[in-house]
C-alpha positions as CSV (number, residue, x, y, z in Angstrom):
1,M,31.1,127.6,111.6
2,Q,29.5,128.7,108.3
3,K,27.1,125.7,108.6
4,S,25.8,127.1,111.8
5,A,24.8,130.5,110.4
6,P,21.4,129.4,109.1
7,I,20.6,127.9,112.5
8,F,21.4,131.2,114.3
9,A,19.5,133.2,111.7
10,A,16.4,130.9,112.1
11,L,16.6,131.2,115.9
12,G,17.0,134.9,115.7
13,D,13.2,135.3,115.4
14,E,11.1,135.3,118.6
15,T,8.3,133.3,117.1
16,R,10.6,130.6,115.7
17,L,12.5,130.4,119.0
18,R,9.1,129.9,120.8
19,L,8.1,127.2,118.3
20,I,11.4,125.3,119.0
21,A,10.8,125.6,122.7
22,V,7.3,124.2,122.3
23,L,8.5,121.3,120.1
24,C,11.3,120.5,122.5
25,A,8.7,120.2,125.4
26,G,5.9,118.6,123.5
27,G,7.2,116.2,120.9
28,A,5.7,116.0,117.4
29,L,2.9,118.5,117.0
30,S,0.5,119.6,114.3
31,I,0.2,123.2,113.1
32,A,-3.2,123.4,114.9
33,Q,-1.6,122.4,118.1
34,L,1.2,124.9,117.6
35,T,-1.2,127.7,117.0
36,A,-3.6,126.8,119.8
37,G,-3.8,129.6,122.4
38,T,-1.8,132.1,120.3
39,D,-2.7,134.9,117.9
40,I,-0.5,133.6,115.2
41,T,-2.2,132.3,112.1
42,R,-1.6,128.8,110.8
43,Q,-0.1,130.3,107.6
44,A,2.4,132.3,109.6
45,V,3.4,129.2,111.7
46,T,3.8,127.2,108.5
47,K,6.2,129.8,107.1
48,H,8.2,129.9,110.3
49,L,8.3,126.1,110.4
50,Q,9.7,126.1,106.8
51,V,12.5,128.4,107.8
52,L,13.3,126.1,110.8
53,A,13.1,123.1,108.4
54,D,15.5,124.8,105.9
55,A,17.9,125.3,108.8
56,G,17.6,121.6,109.7
57,L,16.0,122.3,113.2
58,V,12.7,120.6,112.6
59,H,11.2,118.1,110.2
60,D,7.7,117.0,109.4
61,I,6.2,113.6,109.7
62,R,3.1,112.5,107.8
63,Q,0.5,110.8,109.9
64,G,-2.4,110.0,107.7
65,R,-3.7,113.4,106.4
66,E,-2.0,115.3,109.2
67,R,1.5,116.7,109.1
68,L,3.3,116.7,112.5
69,W,6.4,118.8,113.2
70,E,9.3,117.5,115.3
71,F,12.4,119.1,116.7
72,E,15.8,117.9,115.3
73,P,18.3,118.2,118.1
74,T,21.4,117.3,116.0
75,R,21.6,120.7,114.3
76,L,21.2,122.6,117.6
77,E,24.1,120.6,119.0
78,E,26.1,121.6,116.0
79,A,25.3,125.3,116.7
80,R,26.3,124.8,120.4
81,R,29.7,123.4,119.3
82,S,30.2,126.5,117.2
83,L,29.4,128.7,120.2
84,D,31.8,126.7,122.3
85,T,34.6,127.3,119.7
86,I,33.8,131.0,119.7
87,A,33.9,131.1,123.5
88,Q,37.3,129.3,123.5
89,Q,38.7,131.8,121.0
90,W,37.4,134.7,123.1
91,D,39.0,133.3,126.2
92,Q,42.3,132.8,124.4
93,A,42.2,136.4,123.1
94,L,41.5,137.8,126.6
95,T,44.3,135.7,128.0
96,R,46.7,137.1,125.4
97,L,45.5,140.7,126.1
98,K,45.9,140.2,129.8
99,S,49.4,138.9,129.3
100,M,50.3,141.8,127.1
101,L,49.0,144.3,129.6
102,E,50.9,142.8,132.5
103,Q,54.3,143.1,130.7
């Protein structure tokens, strides 16, 4: 579970969550493409992408002089498994509580 904490921290920001959604839908994109139609600066997007990269959620690909960013689904799957574990633990706790209250 501790390995998932950086993922949740990275996704806790609205801008980073939006970047992940865009990358999921659009494949590998440049910073210029990611900032198009937004009021977010390229510098800000670069910083957000670095946080996402540090969490293992995105990686960059060099294509000539351009740097493209791509979503890395493996880490998100890891976070989903952590949430599934928490959900199971919660369900078990509720079942125990229900059982105790019915006695």
